[in-house]
C-alpha positions in Angstrom: 7.1 18.2 -0.9 4.5 16.5 1.5 2.4 14.1 -0.6 -0.7 14.9 1.4 -0.2 19.0 0.8 0.8 18.3 -2.8 -2.9 16.6 -3.0 -4.5 18.8 -0.9 -5.2 16.1 1.4 -5.4 15.7 5.2 -2.5 13.8 6.4 -4.5 10.7 7.9 -4.8 7.2 7.0 -8.3 7.0 5.7 -8.4 9.2 2.6 -10.9 9.9 -0.2 -9.8 7.9 -3.0 -12.2 9.8 -5.4 -10.7 13.1 -4.6 -7.1 11.6 -4.8 -7.9 10.4 -8.2 -9.5 13.6 -9.3 -6.4 15.4 -7.9 -4.2 13.2 -9.7 -5.7 13.8 -13.0 -5.8 17.5 -12.7 -1.9 17.6 -11.5 -1.2 15.4 -14.5 -2.8 17.9 -16.8 -1.0 20.8 -15.2 2.4 19.0 -15.1 2.4 16.6 -17.7 5.7 16.8 -19.8 4.3 17.2 -23.3 2.7 20.5 -22.2 6.1 21.5 -21.9 7.6 20.3 -25.4 8.0 23.8 -26.5 9.8 25.3 -23.5 13.6 25.5 -22.9 15.3 22.6 -21.5 15.3 23.9 -17.8 11.3 24.1 -17.8 11.2 20.6 -19.5 13.2 19.2 -16.6 11.2 20.8 -13.9 7.8 19.6 -15.5 9.3 15.9 -15.9 10.4 16.2 -12.2 7.2 17.3 -11.2 5.1 14.8 -13.1 7.4 12.2 -11.5 6.6 13.5 -8.1 3.0 13.5 -8.9 2.9 9.8 -9.8 5.2 8.8 -6.8 2.9 10.4 -4.6 -0.1 9.1 -6.3 1.1 5.4 -6.0 2.0 6.1 -2.3 -1.2 7.7 -1.3 -3.3 5.1 -3.3 -2.0 2.0 -1.5 -3.0 1.6 1.9 0.4 0.0 3.1 2.6 2.4 1.4 0.4 5.3 2.8 0.6 4.0 6.3 4.5 3.6 5.8 4.5 7.2 4.5 2.5 8.4 7.5 5.0 6.8 9.7 8.0 8.4 7.9 6.4 11.9 8.4 6.1 11.1 12.0 9.9 10.3 12.1 9.5 6.5 12.0 10.9 5.2 8.5 10.3 1.5 8.0 10.5 1.2 4.4 13.8 -0.1 4.0 14.3 -1.8 7.6 15.3 -5.6 8.2 13.7 -5.9 11.4 11.2 -8.8 11.7 7.8 -8.9 13.7 8.1 -10.4 17.1 4.7 -11.6 17.3 4.9 -15.1 17.7 1.4 -16.1 17.5 1.3 -14.1 14.1 4.5 -15.9 12.9 3.0 -19.5 13.8 -0.3 -18.2 11.8 1.8 -17.1 8.8 3.3 -20.6 8.7 0.0 -22.3 8.9 -1.5 -20.0 5.9 1.4 -21.0 3.8 1.1 -24.6 4.5 -2.6 -24.2 3.4 -1.7 -22.4 0.2 0.9 -25.1 -0.8 -1.8 -27.9 -0.1 -4.2 -26.4 -2.3 -5.1 -28.2 -5.7 -7.2 -27.6 -8.7 -10.0 -29.5 -6.7 -10.1 -27.0 -4.3 -11.5 -24.0 -5.9 -14.4 -23.2 -3.3 -11.7 -23.6 -0.6 -9.2 -21.1 -2.2 -12.0 -18.7 -2.7 -13.1 -18.8 1.0 -9.7 -18.6 1.9 -9.1 -15.6 -0.1 -12.2 -14.0 1.2 -10.7 -14.4 4.9 -7.5 -13.2 4.0 -9.3 -9.8 2.2 -11.2 -9.5 5.5 -8.2 -9.9 7.7 -6.6 -6.9 5.6 -9.6 -4.7 6.2 -9.2 -5.3 10.0 -5.4 -4.5 9.9 -6.2 -1.3 7.8 -8.7 -0.3 10.9 -6.3 -1.0 13.3 -3.6 1.0 11.4 -5.8 4.1 11.3 -6.9 3.8 15.1 -3.0 3.2 16.1 -2.1 6.3 14.0 -4.9 8.4 15.3 -3.4 7.8 19.0 -0.2 8.5 17.6 1.2 4.8 18.4 3.9 4.8 15.9 5.5 1.3 17.1 2.2 -0.3 17.3 1.3 1.3 13.9 4.9 -0.2 12.4 4.0 -3.6 13.6 0.5 -3.6 12.1 2.1 -2.4 8.9 4.8 -5.4 8.9 1.8 -7.8 9.3 -0.1 -6.0 6.5 3.0 -6.4 4.0 2.7 -10.0 4.9 -0.8 -10.3 4.2 -0.5 -8.5 1.1 2.0 -10.6 0.0 -0.2 -13.6 1.0 -2.7 -12.2 -1.3 -0.3 -12.2 -4.1 0.7 -15.9 -3.6 -3.0 -17.0 -3.6 -3.5 -15.1 -6.9 -0.3 -16.7 -8.5 -1.6 -20.2 -7.3 -5.0 -19.4 -8.8 -3.7 -18.7 -12.1 -1.5 -21.7 -12.0 -4.3 -24.0 -11.1 -7.3 -22.5 -13.0 -5.6 -21.1 -16.0 
């Protein structure tokens, strides 16, 4: 089952998050396994499978990176488990600079860390906008490279969050 069809959403990158959440709640009510507790084993199994599918679809569609990967997959380009690395030398150099910057932060750099975090959030939003345009133009390889960059940026955000916890908790 196509996740977009399951949630009655158009198969596009920018989706209505409120509608996604509301449909998720509605589908969970409809397929929650507890609702089938008095049914036979086959009905229970089908409800469990459908509930799992609804959960997987929601997680995928809610997350911009997973949603972009899923759209690529629907268009015949599956990059989920690939080992291919990004070939953009400038971006790779920027990655090294960002990682070095993170490694040099100390507890005295709270304002700098906050500023850097805001910069990364802005870059993520820019990448998401580029992904939307590339998908609209059916530029699958361009989209794949943008998704690879987005994956890195999201990992960088996590690293920054972990650093903040370590330094300020």
